[in-house]
N, CA, C, O and the ligand as a Tripos MOL2 file, in Angstrom:
@<TRIPOS>MOLECULE
protein
  261   259    66     0     0
PROTEIN
NO_CHARGES

@<TRIPOS>ATOM
      1 N         -14.4360   -7.3140  -49.1150 N.3       1 MET1
      2 CA        -13.0250   -7.1340  -49.4910 C.3       1 MET1
      3 C         -12.2310   -8.3590  -49.0570 C.2       1 MET1
      4 O         -12.2240   -8.7290  -47.8830 O.2       1 MET1
      5 N         -11.5860   -8.9610  -49.9930 N.am      2 HIS2
      6 CA        -10.7490  -10.1020  -49.6430 C.3       2 HIS2
      7 C          -9.4550  -10.0340  -50.4410 C.2       2 HIS2
      8 O          -9.3890   -9.4080  -51.4990 O.2       2 HIS2
      9 N          -8.4550  -10.6750  -49.9260 N.am      3 LEU3
     10 CA         -7.1890  -10.7170  -50.6330 C.3       3 LEU3
     11 C          -7.3210  -11.6040  -51.8550 C.2       3 LEU3
     12 O          -7.8730  -12.7020  -51.7890 O.2       3 LEU3
     13 N          -6.8140  -11.1190  -52.9560 N.am      4 SER4
     14 CA         -6.9000  -11.8680  -54.1950 C.3       4 SER4
     15 C          -5.4990  -12.0350  -54.7710 C.2       4 SER4
     16 O          -4.8400  -11.0590  -55.1280 O.2       4 SER4
     17 N          -5.0690  -13.2490  -54.8510 N.am      5 THR5
     18 CA         -3.7590  -13.4980  -55.4520 C.3       5 THR5
     19 C          -3.8820  -14.5860  -56.5060 C.2       5 THR5
     20 O          -4.7720  -15.4340  -56.4540 O.2       5 THR5
     21 N          -2.9770  -14.5390  -57.4480 N.am      6 ASP6
     22 CA         -2.9140  -15.5650  -58.4770 C.3       6 ASP6
     23 C          -1.4410  -15.7920  -58.7900 C.2       6 ASP6
     24 O          -0.5770  -15.0660  -58.2980 O.2       6 ASP6
     25 N          -1.1650  -16.7690  -59.5830 N.am      7 THR7
     26 CA          0.2260  -17.0390  -59.9180 C.3       7 THR7
     27 C           0.4260  -16.9790  -61.4180 C.2       7 THR7
     28 O          -0.4890  -17.2510  -62.1960 O.2       7 THR7
     29 N           1.6260  -16.6210  -61.8060 N.am      8 GLN8
     30 CA          1.9670  -16.4880  -63.2270 C.3       8 GLN8
     31 C           3.3930  -17.0030  -63.3850 C.2       8 GLN8
     32 O           4.2630  -16.7080  -62.5650 O.2       8 GLN8
     33 N           3.6230  -17.7660  -64.4360 N.am      9 ILE9
     34 CA          4.9920  -18.2060  -64.7300 C.3       9 ILE9
     35 C           5.6940  -17.0750  -65.4820 C.2       9 ILE9
     36 O           5.2000  -16.6140  -66.5110 O.2       9 ILE9
     37 N           6.8260  -16.6350  -64.9810 N.am     10 ILE10
     38 CA          7.5870  -15.5770  -65.6480 C.3      10 ILE10
     39 C           8.9930  -16.0980  -65.9770 C.2      10 ILE10
     40 O           9.4840  -17.0480  -65.3660 O.2      10 ILE10
     41 N           9.6120  -15.4560  -66.9440 N.am     11 ASP11
     42 CA         10.9980  -15.7680  -67.2850 C.3      11 ASP11
     43 C          11.8820  -14.6440  -66.7790 C.2      11 ASP11
     44 O          11.6280  -13.4740  -67.0690 O.2      11 ASP11
     45 N          12.9060  -14.9830  -66.0330 N.am     12 CYS12
     46 CA         13.8370  -13.9720  -65.5590 C.3      12 CYS12
     47 C          14.5610  -13.3440  -66.7490 C.2      12 CYS12
     48 O          15.1010  -14.0700  -67.5840 O.2      12 CYS12
     49 N          14.5860  -11.9910  -66.8490 N.am     13 PRO13
     50 CA         15.2660  -11.3370  -67.9750 C.3      13 PRO13
     51 C          16.7890  -11.4210  -67.8740 C.2      13 PRO13
     52 O          17.4940  -11.0870  -68.8260 O.2      13 PRO13
     53 N          17.2870  -11.8570  -66.7480 N.am     14 TYR14
     54 CA         18.7380  -11.9630  -66.5570 C.3      14 TYR14
     55 C          19.2410  -13.3700  -66.8540 C.2      14 TYR14
     56 O          20.1090  -13.5570  -67.7060 O.2      14 TYR14
     57 N          18.6960  -14.3570  -66.1510 N.am     15 CYS15
     58 CA         19.2240  -15.7210  -66.2800 C.3      15 CYS15
     59 C          18.3370  -16.6170  -67.1360 C.2      15 CYS15
     60 O          18.7410  -17.7210  -67.5020 O.2      15 CYS15
     61 N          17.1110  -16.1440  -67.4640 N.am     16 GLY16
     62 CA         16.2400  -16.9090  -68.3480 C.3      16 GLY16
     63 C          15.4720  -18.0240  -67.6770 C.2      16 GLY16
     64 O          14.7040  -18.7280  -68.3340 O.2      16 GLY16
     65 N          15.6630  -18.2010  -66.3800 N.am     17 GLU17
     66 CA         14.9310  -19.2500  -65.6740 C.3      17 GLU17
     67 C          13.4590  -18.8770  -65.5380 C.2      17 GLU17
     68 O          13.1200  -17.7080  -65.3500 O.2      17 GLU17
     69 N          12.5980  -19.8690  -65.6340 N.am     18 SER18
     70 CA         11.1750  -19.6520  -65.4120 C.3      18 SER18
     71 C          10.8360  -20.0210  -63.9790 C.2      18 SER18
     72 O          11.3090  -21.0270  -63.4510 O.2      18 SER18
     73 N          10.0160  -19.1980  -63.3660 N.am     19 TYR19
     74 CA          9.5090  -19.5710  -62.0460 C.3      19 TYR19
     75 C           8.1590  -18.9270  -61.8140 C.2      19 TYR19
     76 O           7.7210  -18.0500  -62.5580 O.2      19 TYR19
     77 N           7.5090  -19.3960  -60.7490 N.am     20 GLU20
     78 CA          6.1530  -18.9670  -60.4830 C.3      20 GLU20
     79 C           6.1570  -17.7300  -59.5990 C.2      20 GLU20
     80 O           6.7440  -17.7280  -58.5170 O.2      20 GLU20
     81 N           5.4980  -16.6810  -60.0700 N.am     21 LEU21
     82 CA          5.3890  -15.4390  -59.3230 C.3      21 LEU21
     83 C           3.9800  -15.3310  -58.7540 C.2      21 LEU21
     84 O           3.0000  -15.5860  -59.4540 O.2      21 LEU21
     85 N           3.8850  -14.9560  -57.4950 N.am     22 VAL22
     86 CA          2.5750  -14.7200  -56.8960 C.3      22 VAL22
     87 C           2.1960  -13.2610  -57.1360 C.2      22 VAL22
     88 O           2.9390  -12.3520  -56.7660 O.2      22 VAL22
     89 N           1.0490  -13.0420  -57.7520 N.am     23 VAL23
     90 CA          0.5890  -11.7110  -58.1210 C.3      23 VAL23
     91 C          -0.6260  -11.3370  -57.2890 C.2      23 VAL23
     92 O          -1.5670  -12.1180  -57.1490 O.2      23 VAL23
     93 N          -0.5910  -10.1420  -56.7440 N.am     24 ASP24
     94 CA         -1.7540   -9.6010  -56.0320 C.3      24 ASP24
     95 C          -2.6720   -8.9500  -57.0590 C.2      24 ASP24
     96 O          -2.3660   -7.8710  -57.5660 O.2      24 ASP24
     97 N          -3.7800   -9.5850  -57.3670 N.am     25 THR25
     98 CA         -4.6600   -9.0850  -58.4240 C.3      25 THR25
     99 C          -5.7190   -8.1190  -57.9050 C.2      25 THR25
    100 O          -6.6200   -7.7310  -58.6490 O.2      25 THR25
    101 N          -5.6210   -7.7300  -56.6400 N.am     26 SER26
    102 CA         -6.5790   -6.7500  -56.1140 C.3      26 SER26
    103 C          -6.2000   -5.3270  -56.4880 C.2      26 SER26
    104 O          -7.0080   -4.4090  -56.3440 O.2      26 SER26
    105 N          -4.9670   -5.1360  -56.9690 N.am     27 GLU27
    106 CA         -4.5290   -3.8300  -57.4540 C.3      27 GLU27
    107 C          -4.5650   -3.8470  -58.9730 C.2      27 GLU27
    108 O          -4.1130   -4.8060  -59.5980 O.2      27 GLU27
    109 N          -5.1090   -2.7740  -59.5770 N.am     28 SER28
    110 CA         -5.2690   -2.7880  -61.0270 C.3      28 SER28
    111 C          -3.9500   -2.5980  -61.7640 C.2      28 SER28
    112 O          -3.7820   -3.0900  -62.8800 O.2      28 SER28
    113 N          -3.0160   -1.8840  -61.1420 N.am     29 GLU29
    114 CA         -1.7280   -1.6930  -61.7960 C.3      29 GLU29
    115 C          -0.6430   -1.5410  -60.7440 C.2      29 GLU29
    116 O          -0.7910   -0.7900  -59.7800 O.2      29 GLU29
    117 N           0.4390   -2.2560  -60.9420 N.am     30 GLN30
    118 CA          1.5060   -2.2410  -59.9520 C.3      30 GLN30
    119 C           2.8540   -2.2830  -60.6460 C.2      30 GLN30
    120 O           3.0100   -2.9010  -61.6990 O.2      30 GLN30
    121 N           3.8170   -1.6220  -60.0440 N.am     31 ARG31
    122 CA          5.2130   -1.7460  -60.4680 C.3      31 ARG31
    123 C           6.0330   -1.9860  -59.2170 C.2      31 ARG31
    124 O           5.9250   -1.2460  -58.2390 O.2      31 ARG31
    125 N           6.8360   -3.0040  -59.2530 N.am     32 TYR32
    126 CA          7.6750   -3.2650  -58.0960 C.3      32 TYR32
    127 C           8.8850   -4.0780  -58.5190 C.2      32 TYR32
    128 O           8.9150   -4.6830  -59.5900 O.2      32 TYR32
    129 N           9.8650   -4.0730  -57.6590 N.am     33 ILE33
    130 CA         11.1010   -4.7910  -57.9280 C.3      33 ILE33
    131 C          11.2040   -5.9580  -56.9610 C.2      33 ILE33
    132 O          11.0260   -5.8090  -55.7520 O.2      33 ILE33
    133 N          11.4930   -7.1150  -57.5230 N.am     34 GLU34
    134 CA         11.6560   -8.3050  -56.7000 C.3      34 GLU34
    135 C          12.8710   -9.0530  -57.2210 C.2      34 GLU34
    136 O          13.0850   -9.1440  -58.4300 O.2      34 GLU34
    137 N          13.6570   -9.5830  -56.3100 N.am     35 ASP35
    138 CA         14.8470  -10.3060  -56.7410 C.3      35 ASP35
    139 C          14.4720  -11.6620  -57.3250 C.2      35 ASP35
    140 O          13.5790  -12.3470  -56.8260 O.2      35 ASP35
    141 N          15.1720  -12.0320  -58.3910 N.am     36 CYS36
    142 CA         14.9760  -13.3540  -58.9960 C.3      36 CYS36
    143 C          15.2990  -14.4350  -57.9760 C.2      36 CYS36
    144 O          16.2990  -14.3540  -57.2620 O.2      36 CYS36
    145 N          14.4350  -15.4540  -57.9160 N.am     37 TYR37
    146 CA         14.6720  -16.5500  -56.9690 C.3      37 TYR37
    147 C          15.9180  -17.3470  -57.3190 C.2      37 TYR37
    148 O          16.5140  -17.9960  -56.4590 O.2      37 TYR37
    149 N          16.3070  -17.2950  -58.5860 N.am     38 VAL38
    150 CA         17.3950  -18.1420  -59.0520 C.3      38 VAL38
    151 C          18.7310  -17.4070  -58.9900 C.2      38 VAL38
    152 O          19.6800  -17.8950  -58.3750 O.2      38 VAL38
    153 N          18.8120  -16.2120  -59.6350 N.am     39 CYS39
    154 CA         20.0940  -15.5120  -59.7390 C.3      39 CYS39
    155 C          20.1660  -14.2690  -58.8440 C.2      39 CYS39
    156 O          21.2040  -13.6110  -58.7830 O.2      39 CYS39
    157 N          19.0680  -13.9460  -58.1510 N.am     40 CYS40
    158 CA         19.0270  -12.8350  -57.1910 C.3      40 CYS40
    159 C          19.1730  -11.4560  -57.8250 C.2      40 CYS40
    160 O          19.4090  -10.4830  -57.1100 O.2      40 CYS40
    161 N          19.0400  -11.3440  -59.1490 N.am     41 ALA41
    162 CA         19.0830  -10.0430  -59.8040 C.3      41 ALA41
    163 C          17.7390   -9.3300  -59.5890 C.2      41 ALA41
    164 O          16.6960   -9.9800  -59.5210 O.2      41 ALA41
    165 N          17.7660   -7.9960  -59.4840 N.am     42 PRO42
    166 CA         16.5170   -7.2620  -59.2670 C.3      42 PRO42
    167 C          15.7010   -7.1350  -60.5450 C.2      42 PRO42
    168 O          16.1460   -6.5150  -61.5100 O.2      42 PRO42
    169 N          14.5250   -7.7130  -60.5540 N.am     43 ILE43
    170 CA         13.6360   -7.6790  -61.7260 C.3      43 ILE43
    171 C          12.5480   -6.6530  -61.4840 C.2      43 ILE43
    172 O          11.9200   -6.6210  -60.4260 O.2      43 ILE43
    173 N          12.3340   -5.7970  -62.5090 N.am     44 GLN44
    174 CA         11.2450   -4.8190  -62.4580 C.3      44 GLN44
    175 C           9.9860   -5.4910  -62.9880 C.2      44 GLN44
    176 O           9.9320   -5.8720  -64.1570 O.2      44 GLN44
    177 N           8.9860   -5.6370  -62.1520 N.am     45 PHE45
    178 CA          7.7160   -6.2210  -62.5760 C.3      45 PHE45
    179 C           6.6850   -5.1370  -62.7830 C.2      45 PHE45
    180 O           6.5250   -4.2470  -61.9490 O.2      45 PHE45
    181 N           5.9860   -5.2170  -63.9050 N.am     46 THR46
    182 CA          4.8380   -4.3550  -64.1550 C.3      46 THR46
    183 C           3.6290   -5.2660  -64.3160 C.2      46 THR46
    184 O           3.5840   -6.0950  -65.2260 O.2      46 THR46
    185 N           2.6520   -5.1110  -63.4300 N.am     47 VAL47
    186 CA          1.4640   -5.9610  -63.4400 C.3      47 VAL47
    187 C           0.2640   -5.1040  -63.8200 C.2      47 VAL47
    188 O           0.0070   -4.0720  -63.2000 O.2      47 VAL47
    189 N          -0.4590   -5.5330  -64.8350 N.am     48 THR48
    190 CA         -1.6740   -4.8450  -65.2580 C.3      48 THR48
    191 C          -2.8340   -5.8280  -65.1650 C.2      48 THR48
    192 O          -2.8010   -6.8940  -65.7800 O.2      48 THR48
    193 N          -3.8520   -5.4710  -64.4010 N.am     49 VAL49
    194 CA         -5.0220   -6.3310  -64.2440 C.3      49 VAL49
    195 C          -6.1540   -5.7550  -65.0820 C.2      49 VAL49
    196 O          -6.4590   -4.5660  -64.9930 O.2      49 VAL49
    197 N          -6.7690   -6.5970  -65.8880 N.am     50 THR50
    198 CA         -7.8680   -6.1490  -66.7300 C.3      50 THR50
    199 C          -9.1830   -6.2520  -65.9670 C.2      50 THR50
    200 O          -9.2410   -6.8530  -64.8940 O.2      50 THR50
    201 N         -10.2310   -5.6660  -66.5230 N.am     51 GLY51
    202 CA        -11.5320   -5.6790  -65.8770 C.3      51 GLY51
    203 C         -12.1290   -7.0630  -65.7170 C.2      51 GLY51
    204 O         -12.9990   -7.2680  -64.8700 O.2      51 GLY51
    205 N         -11.6790   -8.0090  -66.5110 N.am     52 THR52
    206 CA        -12.2410   -9.3530  -66.4570 C.3      52 THR52
    207 C         -11.4710  -10.2710  -65.5090 C.2      52 THR52
    208 O         -11.7240  -11.4740  -65.4470 O.2      52 THR52
    209 N         -10.5300   -9.6820  -64.7750 N.am     53 GLY53
    210 CA         -9.7900  -10.4880  -63.8110 C.3      53 GLY53
    211 C          -8.5520  -11.1360  -64.3760 C.2      53 GLY53
    212 O          -7.8100  -11.8020  -63.6540 O.2      53 GLY53
    213 N          -8.3190  -10.9470  -65.6650 N.am     54 GLU54
    214 CA         -7.0730  -11.4470  -66.2320 C.3      54 GLU54
    215 C          -5.9790  -10.4340  -65.9660 C.2      54 GLU54
    216 O          -6.2510   -9.2640  -65.6970 O.2      54 GLU54
    217 N          -4.7600  -10.8860  -66.0410 N.am     55 PHE55
    218 CA         -3.6780   -9.9470  -65.7700 C.3      55 PHE55
    219 C          -2.4680  -10.2540  -66.6350 C.2      55 PHE55
    220 O          -2.2640  -11.3800  -67.0900 O.2      55 PHE55
    221 N          -1.6670   -9.2040  -66.8480 N.am     56 LEU56
    222 CA         -0.4430   -9.3110  -67.6190 C.3      56 LEU56
    223 C           0.7170   -8.9810  -66.7080 C.2      56 LEU56
    224 O           0.6370   -8.0470  -65.9100 O.2      56 LEU56
    225 N           1.7800   -9.7300  -66.8180 N.am     57 VAL57
    226 CA          2.9740   -9.4550  -66.0360 C.3      57 VAL57
    227 C           4.1390   -9.2480  -66.9900 C.2      57 VAL57
    228 O           4.4240  -10.0970  -67.8330 O.2      57 VAL57
    229 N           4.8080   -8.1100  -66.8470 N.am     58 LEU58
    230 CA          6.0170   -7.8240  -67.6040 C.3      58 LEU58
    231 C           7.2040   -7.9280  -66.6660 C.2      58 LEU58
    232 O           7.2040   -7.3310  -65.5900 O.2      58 LEU58
    233 N           8.2040   -8.6760  -67.0670 N.am     59 ALA59
    234 CA          9.4330   -8.7880  -66.2830 C.3      59 ALA59
    235 C          10.5660   -8.1660  -67.0860 C.2      59 ALA59
    236 O          10.8820   -8.6250  -68.1840 O.2      59 ALA59
    237 N          11.1830   -7.1100  -66.5310 N.am     60 GLN60
    238 CA         12.2110   -6.3810  -67.2700 C.3      60 GLN60
    239 C          13.4460   -6.1670  -66.3980 C.2      60 GLN60
    240 O          13.3980   -6.2860  -65.1740 O.2      60 GLN60
    241 N          14.5490   -5.8480  -67.0680 N.am     61 HIS61
    242 CA         15.7260   -5.4140  -66.3330 C.3      61 HIS61
    243 C          15.3640   -4.1730  -65.5220 C.2      61 HIS61
    244 O          14.5330   -3.3680  -65.9420 O.2      61 HIS61
    245 N          15.9810   -4.0260  -64.3810 N.am     62 GLU62
    246 CA         15.6560   -2.9220  -63.4860 C.3      62 GLU62
    247 C          15.8080   -1.5650  -64.1490 C.2      62 GLU62
    248 O          15.0340   -0.6510  -63.8620 O.2      62 GLU62
    249 N          16.7860   -1.4140  -65.0270 N.am     63 ASN63
    250 CA         17.0840   -0.0970  -65.5840 C.3      63 ASN63
    251 C          16.4390    0.1570  -66.9360 C.2      63 ASN63
    252 O          16.6630    1.2070  -67.5380 O.2      63 ASN63
    253 N          15.6310   -0.8000  -67.4290 N.am     64 ASP64
    254 CA         14.8910   -0.5550  -68.6570 C.3      64 ASP64
    255 C          13.7890    0.4660  -68.3990 C.2      64 ASP64
    256 O          13.1620    0.4670  -67.3390 O.2      64 ASP64
    257 N          13.5590    1.3460  -69.3950 N.am     65 CYS65
    258 CA         12.4910    2.3220  -69.2230 C.3      65 CYS65
    259 C          11.3870    2.0500  -70.2490 C.2      65 CYS65
    260 O          10.3840    2.7630  -70.2800 O.2      65 CYS65
    261 ZN         17.3780  -14.8410  -62.6920 Zn       66 ZN66
@<TRIPOS>BOND
     1     1     2 1
     2     2     3 1
     3     3     4 2
     4     3     5 am
     5     5     6 1
     6     6     7 1
     7     7     8 2
     8     7     9 am
     9     9    10 1
    10    10    11 1
    11    11    12 2
    12    11    13 am
    13    13    14 1
    14    14    15 1
    15    15    16 2
    16    15    17 am
    17    17    18 1
    18    18    19 1
    19    19    20 2
    20    19    21 am
    21    21    22 1
    22    22    23 1
    23    23    24 2
    24    23    25 am
    25    25    26 1
    26    26    27 1
    27    27    28 2
    28    27    29 am
    29    29    30 1
    30    30    31 1
    31    31    32 2
    32    31    33 am
    33    33    34 1
    34    34    35 1
    35    35    36 2
    36    35    37 am
    37    37    38 1
    38    38    39 1
    39    39    40 2
    40    39    41 am
    41    41    42 1
    42    42    43 1
    43    43    44 2
    44    43    45 am
    45    45    46 1
    46    46    47 1
    47    47    48 2
    48    47    49 am
    49    49    50 1
    50    50    51 1
    51    51    52 2
    52    51    53 am
    53    53    54 1
    54    54    55 1
    55    55    56 2
    56    55    57 am
    57    57    58 1
    58    58    59 1
    59    59    60 2
    60    59    61 am
    61    61    62 1
    62    62    63 1
    63    63    64 2
    64    63    65 am
    65    65    66 1
    66    66    67 1
    67    67    68 2
    68    67    69 am
    69    69    70 1
    70    70    71 1
    71    71    72 2
    72    71    73 am
    73    73    74 1
    74    74    75 1
    75    75    76 2
    76    75    77 am
    77    77    78 1
    78    78    79 1
    79    79    80 2
    80    79    81 am
    81    81    82 1
    82    82    83 1
    83    83    84 2
    84    83    85 am
    85    85    86 1
    86    86    87 1
    87    87    88 2
    88    87    89 am
    89    89    90 1
    90    90    91 1
    91    91    92 2
    92    91    93 am
    93    93    94 1
    94    94    95 1
    95    95    96 2
    96    95    97 am
    97    97    98 1
    98    98    99 1
    99    99   100 2
   100    99   101 am
   101   101   102 1
   102   102   103 1
   103   103   104 2
   104   103   105 am
   105   105   106 1
   106   106   107 1
   107   107   108 2
   108   107   109 am
   109   109   110 1
   110   110   111 1
   111   111   112 2
   112   111   113 am
   113   113   114 1
   114   114   115 1
   115   115   116 2
   116   115   117 am
   117   117   118 1
   118   118   119 1
   119   119   120 2
   120   119   121 am
   121   121   122 1
   122   122   123 1
   123   123   124 2
   124   123   125 am
   125   125   126 1
   126   126   127 1
   127   127   128 2
   128   127   129 am
   129   129   130 1
   130   130   131 1
   131   131   132 2
   132   131   133 am
   133   133   134 1
   134   134   135 1
   135   135   136 2
   136   135   137 am
   137   137   138 1
   138   138   139 1
   139   139   140 2
   140   139   141 am
   141   141   142 1
   142   142   143 1
   143   143   144 2
   144   143   145 am
   145   145   146 1
   146   146   147 1
   147   147   148 2
   148   147   149 am
   149   149   150 1
   150   150   151 1
   151   151   152 2
   152   151   153 am
   153   153   154 1
   154   154   155 1
   155   155   156 2
   156   155   157 am
   157   157   158 1
   158   158   159 1
   159   159   160 2
   160   159   161 am
   161   161   162 1
   162   162   163 1
   163   163   164 2
   164   163   165 am
   165   165   166 1
   166   166   167 1
   167   167   168 2
   168   167   169 am
   169   169   170 1
   170   170   171 1
   171   171   172 2
   172   171   173 am
   173   173   174 1
   174   174   175 1
   175   175   176 2
   176   175   177 am
   177   177   178 1
   178   178   179 1
   179   179   180 2
   180   179   181 am
   181   181   182 1
   182   182   183 1
   183   183   184 2
   184   183   185 am
   185   185   186 1
   186   186   187 1
   187   187   188 2
   188   187   189 am
   189   189   190 1
   190   190   191 1
   191   191   192 2
   192   191   193 am
   193   193   194 1
   194   194   195 1
   195   195   196 2
   196   195   197 am
   197   197   198 1
   198   198   199 1
   199   199   200 2
   200   199   201 am
   201   201   202 1
   202   202   203 1
   203   203   204 2
   204   203   205 am
   205   205   206 1
   206   206   207 1
   207   207   208 2
   208   207   209 am
   209   209   210 1
   210   210   211 1
   211   211   212 2
   212   211   213 am
   213   213   214 1
   214   214   215 1
   215   215   216 2
   216   215   217 am
   217   217   218 1
   218   218   219 1
   219   219   220 2
   220   219   221 am
   221   221   222 1
   222   222   223 1
   223   223   224 2
   224   223   225 am
   225   225   226 1
   226   226   227 1
   227   227   228 2
   228   227   229 am
   229   229   230 1
   230   230   231 1
   231   231   232 2
   232   231   233 am
   233   233   234 1
   234   234   235 1
   235   235   236 2
   236   235   237 am
   237   237   238 1
   238   238   239 1
   239   239   240 2
   240   239   241 am
   241   241   242 1
   242   242   243 1
   243   243   244 2
   244   243   245 am
   245   245   246 1
   246   246   247 1
   247   247   248 2
   248   247   249 am
   249   249   250 1
   250   250   251 1
   251   251   252 2
   252   251   253 am
   253   253   254 1
   254   254   255 1
   255   255   256 2
   256   255   257 am
   257   257   258 1
   258   258   259 1
   259   259   260 2
@<TRIPOS>SUBSTRUCTURE
     1 MET1         2 RESIDUE 1 A MET
     2 HIS2         6 RESIDUE 1 A HIS
     3 LEU3        10 RESIDUE 1 A LEU
     4 SER4        14 RESIDUE 1 A SER
     5 THR5        18 RESIDUE 1 A THR
     6 ASP6        22 RESIDUE 1 A ASP
     7 THR7        26 RESIDUE 1 A THR
     8 GLN8        30 RESIDUE 1 A GLN
     9 ILE9        34 RESIDUE 1 A ILE
    10 ILE10       38 RESIDUE 1 A ILE
    11 ASP11       42 RESIDUE 1 A ASP
    12 CYS12       46 RESIDUE 1 A CYS
    13 PRO13       50 RESIDUE 1 A PRO
    14 TYR14       54 RESIDUE 1 A TYR
    15 CYS15       58 RESIDUE 1 A CYS
    16 GLY16       62 RESIDUE 1 A GLY
    17 GLU17       66 RESIDUE 1 A GLU
    18 SER18       70 RESIDUE 1 A SER
    19 TYR19       74 RESIDUE 1 A TYR
    20 GLU20       78 RESIDUE 1 A GLU
    21 LEU21       82 RESIDUE 1 A LEU
    22 VAL22       86 RESIDUE 1 A VAL
    23 VAL23       90 RESIDUE 1 A VAL
    24 ASP24       94 RESIDUE 1 A ASP
    25 THR25       98 RESIDUE 1 A THR
    26 SER26      102 RESIDUE 1 A SER
    27 GLU27      106 RESIDUE 1 A GLU
    28 SER28      110 RESIDUE 1 A SER
    29 GLU29      114 RESIDUE 1 A GLU
    30 GLN30      118 RESIDUE 1 A GLN
    31 ARG31      122 RESIDUE 1 A ARG
    32 TYR32      126 RESIDUE 1 A TYR
    33 ILE33      130 RESIDUE 1 A ILE
    34 GLU34      134 RESIDUE 1 A GLU
    35 ASP35      138 RESIDUE 1 A ASP
    36 CYS36      142 RESIDUE 1 A CYS
    37 TYR37      146 RESIDUE 1 A TYR
    38 VAL38      150 RESIDUE 1 A VAL
    39 CYS39      154 RESIDUE 1 A CYS
    40 CYS40      158 RESIDUE 1 A CYS
    41 ALA41      162 RESIDUE 1 A ALA
    42 PRO42      166 RESIDUE 1 A PRO
    43 ILE43      170 RESIDUE 1 A ILE
    44 GLN44      174 RESIDUE 1 A GLN
    45 PHE45      178 RESIDUE 1 A PHE
    46 THR46      182 RESIDUE 1 A THR
    47 VAL47      186 RESIDUE 1 A VAL
    48 THR48      190 RESIDUE 1 A THR
    49 VAL49      194 RESIDUE 1 A VAL
    50 THR50      198 RESIDUE 1 A THR
    51 GLY51      202 RESIDUE 1 A GLY
    52 THR52      206 RESIDUE 1 A THR
    53 GLY53      210 RESIDUE 1 A GLY
    54 GLU54      214 RESIDUE 1 A GLU
    55 PHE55      218 RESIDUE 1 A PHE
    56 LEU56      222 RESIDUE 1 A LEU
    57 VAL57      226 RESIDUE 1 A VAL
    58 LEU58      230 RESIDUE 1 A LEU
    59 ALA59      234 RESIDUE 1 A ALA
    60 GLN60      238 RESIDUE 1 A GLN
    61 HIS61      242 RESIDUE 1 A HIS
    62 GLU62      246 RESIDUE 1 A GLU
    63 ASN63      250 RESIDUE 1 A ASN
    64 ASP64      254 RESIDUE 1 A ASP
    65 CYS65      258 RESIDUE 1 A CYS
    66 ZN66       261 GROUP 0 **** ****
């Protein structure tokens, strides 16, 4: 068991700035809120890791369902 992290460039849904997000790929599915590094708005991240080690990151407004 080891920590597995990777990085993904995401676009903030509020200010549109791109920045690098560190993703923990040891969890197959995660939802969490992290403030944008640029505008400090709360971004809802949904991370889905596939069986092949690839992952998808969705960045949405906090109140989007
Ligand atoms: Zn932002």
